N, C-alpha and C positions, 0 to 999 in steps of 0.2 A: 429840104424839109421844112414842111408848111404846121401846126401845130392849129387849128380852128376849134374855136368853145364856142356852144352857145345855148338855150335859156339863160340871159344872164347871171356866170358868169364867179359873180360876187366873194364867191370866200376863197373862189384858181386864181382871183384877177386881187387881192386883199394879202396872201400870198405870196402872188410872186412884186407886186411893190414894198412889200414886209421884208426878201429876201432879192430884194434887186439885185441887188451883186453875184450875185449863185448861179441868173441867168442871165442878165447884161452880156455876157461869152460866149453863148451853150452854144455848142456843137455837135451836127451828126458825123459818123463812123465816118463819110465822104472829107469827112473836117467843114461841110458848108457851114451857116449862123443859123441854126431855126430860128425861124419866125412866129411871130403868135400870133393870132387875127381873130376876138369876141368881136361875139351878134349882139349885138341887145334890141332888147322887149324896148317897153317904159317900166322899170316903176321906175317912181317920181326919189323915191324916197335915198336911190343911189344917185342921182346924175351925181357924182363929185367922180366916181366910180372910169365914165365913161372920156371924162374929159383928158385927170386925170394921165391913159389908159395910150389914149391918140397920142396924148408926147414920146412914148416910149413903144406905143405898136401899134398895131393899125387895131380903126375898130370900124364892124359893117354891123346891116340892117334884120333885124326877123321880126318884122311885121308888128304892128299892136296889140293884137287878140290872140296869138295862137291860134286863133281855129283856119287857115285856111286847111285849101285840100282839093285835092286834083278838078274836081269840077267851078271852083270858085274865078269869078270872070275876073275879063278885064279889068273894067273895071274899079275889083274890089282889090286886086291883088295891088293892081295903083294906091287909090288910099292907104290900104293895109302896109305900105313900102315908102312914102311921099311921106306920113300920117307923123310915120317913124324918123324918115327922117327931116323931118319937122322935130319933133318931140326934140329932138337929139339937139341938134343945130342953137333950140331957141337953150334947153336948163342947161344942156352939159358944156355950153361955147364952146360948141363946134364947129370951128366949118363949112358950111355941106361940101369944100371940095375936098376936104380929108377919110369923109365915106365911098369907097366907088366900089363893095360890096356887098352884098349880100348871101343871106341861108334863107329859108323857108321851113317852116315848122315840118316837121317829120318826113323831110324830105318830099312832100305828096307838095308839086307843082302841074297846070295844066300851059296846055303849045302859048293861050294866054299871059300866061309867069312871063314869060324871054323878054313879048312884045314892055310890059308896062317895065320889070326893068331895064331896054335899051330908054325907052320916053322919059324916063327920070333922069335919064346921065351915070346911073352904075358903073364899074364898068364890070364886073364881073359873080358867077353864081359858084359854092361849093353845091346847091341841090343835088345838080347829078351828078351819079353813080358811075365813075371813069372806065 
């Protein structure tokens, strides 16, 4: 089981950090370890959270402006994601190699989006309904 959160879920993350022992060995009904991924935008006041979470879970991108949609061009998606990655790696001191995934706002993407994800070296997307 994988649990994902986006839109800068700092209240949730603060709770996970506060109660870390309760989440460390969380299992689903098949006894698989539950994994968490948090998708971050760019709130400079909260950059210590992605740094902490990268040590205990997974961090992903969620664009800079949260305004992309079905009509967004390749260049705009690439800019949004590359700037998001730049902010996280600079301000939260997370290595680029740690960030492997992305989720777009409102799960709205165009065919250009997947080319931008691939060309930035990201490994997966969780925006596609499955």
